[in-house]
C-alpha positions as CSV (number, residue, x, y, z in Angstrom):
1,M,13.4,27.3,17.4
2,T,12.5,28.8,20.9
3,M,12.6,26.7,24.0
4,N,8.7,26.7,24.0
5,G,8.7,25.7,20.4
6,S,11.1,22.9,21.0
7,R,9.1,21.6,24.0
8,S,5.9,21.8,21.9
9,A,7.5,19.8,19.1
10,Y,8.8,17.2,21.5
11,T,5.4,16.8,23.1
12,R,3.8,16.3,19.7
13,K,6.4,13.7,18.7
14,R,5.9,11.9,22.0
15,I,2.1,11.7,21.5
16,L,2.5,10.5,17.9
17,E,5.1,7.8,18.8
18,A,2.8,6.6,21.7
19,A,-0.2,6.4,19.3
20,L,1.9,4.5,16.7
21,R,2.9,1.9,19.3
22,L,-0.6,1.4,20.6
23,F,-2.3,1.3,17.2
24,A,0.2,-1.3,16.1
25,Q,-0.8,-3.4,19.1
26,K,-4.5,-2.8,19.4
27,G,-5.6,-1.1,16.1
28,D,-8.8,1.0,16.1
29,K,-9.7,-0.2,19.6
30,T,-7.0,2.1,21.1
31,S,-8.6,4.7,23.3
32,L,-7.5,8.3,23.7
33,R,-7.1,7.7,27.4
34,E,-4.6,4.9,26.6
35,I,-2.7,7.2,24.3
36,T,-2.4,10.0,26.8
37,A,-1.3,7.6,29.5
38,E,1.4,6.1,27.3
39,A,2.6,9.6,26.2
40,Q,2.3,11.0,29.8
41,V,0.2,14.0,28.6
42,N,-3.3,15.1,29.1
43,V,-6.2,15.2,26.6
44,S,-5.8,18.9,26.1
45,A,-2.3,18.3,24.7
46,V,-3.7,15.9,22.1
47,N,-6.4,18.4,21.1
48,Y,-3.8,21.2,20.9
49,H,-1.5,19.4,18.6
50,F,-4.0,17.3,16.6
51,G,-7.4,18.8,17.1
52,S,-9.0,15.5,18.1
53,K,-8.5,11.8,18.2
54,E,-9.5,11.7,14.5
55,G,-6.9,14.3,13.7
56,L,-4.3,12.2,15.5
57,I,-5.3,9.1,13.5
58,Q,-4.9,11.1,10.3
59,A,-1.4,12.1,11.5
60,I,-0.6,8.5,12.2
61,Y,-1.6,7.5,8.6
62,Q,0.4,10.4,7.2
63,H,3.5,9.4,9.2
64,R,3.3,5.8,8.2
65,V,2.7,6.4,4.5
66,E,5.5,9.0,4.3
67,A,7.8,6.4,5.8
68,L,6.6,3.8,3.3
69,N,7.1,6.3,0.4
70,Q,10.7,6.8,1.4
71,T,11.3,3.0,1.7
72,L,9.9,2.5,-1.8
73,L,11.8,5.3,-3.4
74,R,15.1,4.2,-1.9
75,A,14.4,0.6,-3.2
76,L,13.7,1.8,-6.7
77,E,16.7,4.1,-6.8
78,A,18.9,1.3,-5.6
79,L,17.6,-1.0,-8.3
80,E,18.1,1.6,-11.0
81,E,21.6,2.3,-9.9
82,Q,22.5,-1.4,-10.0
83,C,20.9,-2.1,-13.3
84,N,22.9,-2.2,-16.6
85,S,19.9,-2.8,-18.9
86,P,18.4,0.1,-20.9
87,D,15.0,-1.3,-20.0
88,G,15.8,-0.8,-16.3
89,P,15.2,-3.4,-13.5
90,E,13.4,-6.7,-14.3
91,I,9.7,-7.2,-13.5
92,R,10.5,-9.6,-10.6
93,Q,12.7,-7.0,-9.0
94,L,10.1,-4.3,-9.4
95,V,7.3,-6.4,-8.0
96,E,9.5,-7.3,-5.0
97,A,10.7,-3.7,-4.4
98,Y,7.2,-2.2,-4.5
99,F,4.8,-4.8,-3.2
100,R,6.7,-6.4,-0.4
101,P,7.1,-3.2,1.6
102,L,3.5,-2.3,0.7
103,L,2.2,-5.6,2.0
104,L,4.2,-5.3,5.2
105,H,2.8,-1.8,5.7
106,A,-0.7,-3.1,5.3
107,L,-0.2,-6.1,7.6
108,A,1.4,-3.9,10.2
109,D,-1.8,-1.8,10.2
110,A,-3.7,-4.6,11.9
111,P,-3.6,-5.6,15.6
112,K,-1.0,-8.2,16.3
113,V,-2.2,-11.4,18.0
114,Q,0.4,-14.1,18.5
115,G,-0.3,-17.0,16.1
116,A,-3.3,-15.5,14.6
117,A,-4.0,-13.8,11.3
118,P,-5.1,-10.1,11.2
119,P,-8.9,-9.7,11.3
120,P,-10.8,-9.0,8.0
121,R,-10.6,-5.3,7.0
122,D,-12.2,-3.1,4.5
123,P,-10.6,-3.9,1.1
124,E,-10.4,-0.2,0.2
125,V,-8.6,0.9,3.4
126,L,-5.1,0.4,1.9
127,L,-5.8,1.9,-1.5
128,R,-7.7,4.9,0.0
129,T,-4.8,5.5,2.4
130,L,-2.2,5.4,-0.4
131,T,-4.4,7.8,-2.5
132,L,-4.9,10.3,0.2
133,Y,-1.5,10.6,1.8
134,G,1.0,11.6,-1.0
135,H,1.6,8.1,-2.4
136,A,0.6,9.0,-6.0
137,R,4.1,10.4,-7.0
138,V,5.7,7.1,-5.8
139,L,3.3,5.0,-7.6
140,D,3.9,7.0,-10.8
141,R,7.7,6.4,-10.5
142,F,7.0,2.7,-10.3
143,R,4.5,2.9,-13.2
144,V,7.2,4.4,-15.4
145,A,9.7,1.6,-14.3
146,F,7.1,-1.1,-15.0
147,G,6.5,0.4,-18.4
148,R,10.2,0.3,-19.3
149,A,10.4,-3.3,-18.2
150,L,7.4,-4.2,-20.3
151,P,7.9,-2.2,-23.5
152,H,5.5,-4.4,-25.5
153,L,2.5,-3.5,-23.4
154,P,0.3,-0.7,-24.6
155,E,-0.1,2.0,-22.0
156,H,-3.7,1.2,-21.2
157,E,-2.9,-2.5,-20.7
158,L,-0.1,-1.6,-18.3
159,L,-2.5,0.6,-16.4
160,W,-5.1,-2.2,-16.0
161,R,-2.4,-4.6,-14.8
162,L,-1.3,-2.2,-12.1
163,V,-5.0,-1.8,-11.1
164,F,-5.4,-5.6,-10.8
165,M,-2.1,-5.9,-8.9
166,L,-3.0,-3.3,-6.4
167,G,-6.5,-4.7,-6.0
168,A,-5.1,-8.2,-5.4
169,A,-2.7,-6.9,-2.8
170,S,-5.4,-5.0,-1.0
171,C,-7.9,-7.9,-1.1
172,A,-5.3,-10.5,0.0
173,V,-4.6,-8.5,3.1
174,S,-8.1,-7.4,3.8
175,C,-10.5,-10.3,3.1
176,K,-8.4,-13.4,2.5
177,D,-9.9,-15.3,5.5
178,S,-13.5,-14.8,4.2
179,L,-12.5,-15.9,0.7
180,L,-10.6,-18.9,1.9
181,F,-13.6,-20.0,4.0
182,A,-15.9,-19.6,1.0
183,L,-13.6,-21.8,-1.1
184,D,-12.8,-24.3,1.6
185,P,-14.4,-24.1,5.0
186,R,-12.0,-26.8,6.3
187,H,-8.9,-24.7,5.5
188,S,-6.8,-24.5,8.6
189,E,-3.3,-23.5,7.5
190,P,-1.6,-21.3,10.1
191,F,-1.2,-17.7,9.1
192,S,2.2,-16.7,7.9
193,A,2.9,-13.2,6.6
194,D,6.0,-14.3,4.8
195,S,4.0,-17.2,3.1
196,L,1.2,-14.8,2.1
197,I,3.6,-12.3,0.6
198,D,5.7,-14.9,-1.3
199,R,2.6,-16.4,-2.8
200,L,1.2,-13.1,-3.8
201,L,4.4,-11.8,-5.3
202,A,4.7,-14.9,-7.5
203,F,1.1,-14.4,-8.6
204,L,1.7,-10.8,-9.4
205,V,4.8,-11.5,-11.5
206,G,2.9,-14.1,-13.5
207,G,0.2,-11.5,-14.1
208,C,2.7,-8.9,-15.3
209,L,4.3,-11.4,-17.7
210,A,1.0,-12.9,-19.0
211,P,0.3,-12.6,-22.8
212,L,-1.9,-9.8,-24.0
213,P,-5.6,-10.5,-24.0
214,V,-7.3,-11.3,-27.3
215,R,-8.9,-7.8,-27.5
216,A,-5.8,-5.9,-26.4
217,D,-5.2,-4.6,-29.9
218,A,-8.4,-2.5,-29.6
219,A,-8.1,1.1,-28.4
220,P,-8.9,1.7,-24.7
221,L,-12.5,2.3,-23.7
222,I,-13.1,6.1,-23.6
223,N,-15.9,8.1,-22.0
224,T,-18.0,7.9,-25.2
225,G,-18.4,4.2,-24.6
226,V,-17.2,3.5,-28.2
227,R,-14.3,1.2,-28.8
228,I,-12.4,2.1,-31.9
229,R,-10.2,-0.6,-33.6
230,P,-7.0,0.4,-35.4
231,G,-7.7,1.5,-38.9
232,Q,-11.2,2.7,-38.1
233,A,-10.3,6.2,-36.9
234,G,-11.5,8.9,-39.3
235,A,-13.6,6.3,-41.2
């Protein structure tokens, strides 16, 4: 790399690191002026490296999800190396390995106010981010591991349970305050990220280990809208 190329890469890294710090503190209210002041660069440097503030925000999401992906893959690989069972790691281990880092990632995406819970957020923000920034391959690795740990579950039932688990995780982070108020306007328990995560992980493990629903022996619903029961195919 040339001296100019090295200097350019360093400037880009400095801008990105400054933006990461400020967005962790202030969230979407962070201004471009604050970022350039923190990074000690001018606006043209941001535009040169990222195109715009929106481009910088996309780079932030990309950076954070890539770091999350590496954390999750390392956790899964460590579990698989330590496991002696042919079915792989246990459900509780897989839920812990996948969802705790995921929830910490989501909670870190909100502004930090001492003693206060993060503000309500769009329930789809986390899922959309994970879909758009290269997370699919990581989720697929965990899907295979969950399937090995739950060999009695049909594939379509495992898929739905993962959908419900991801939805619960996203909603617990994004709109828990509104739901708590709707259920009990007097609720005043101080927010604790650890308490939220521990409660949710216990709930997710229970969902994974729940018995099959009454209709689980039916074939999954296909685009035709027709549900075919075992024995009816070709009738």
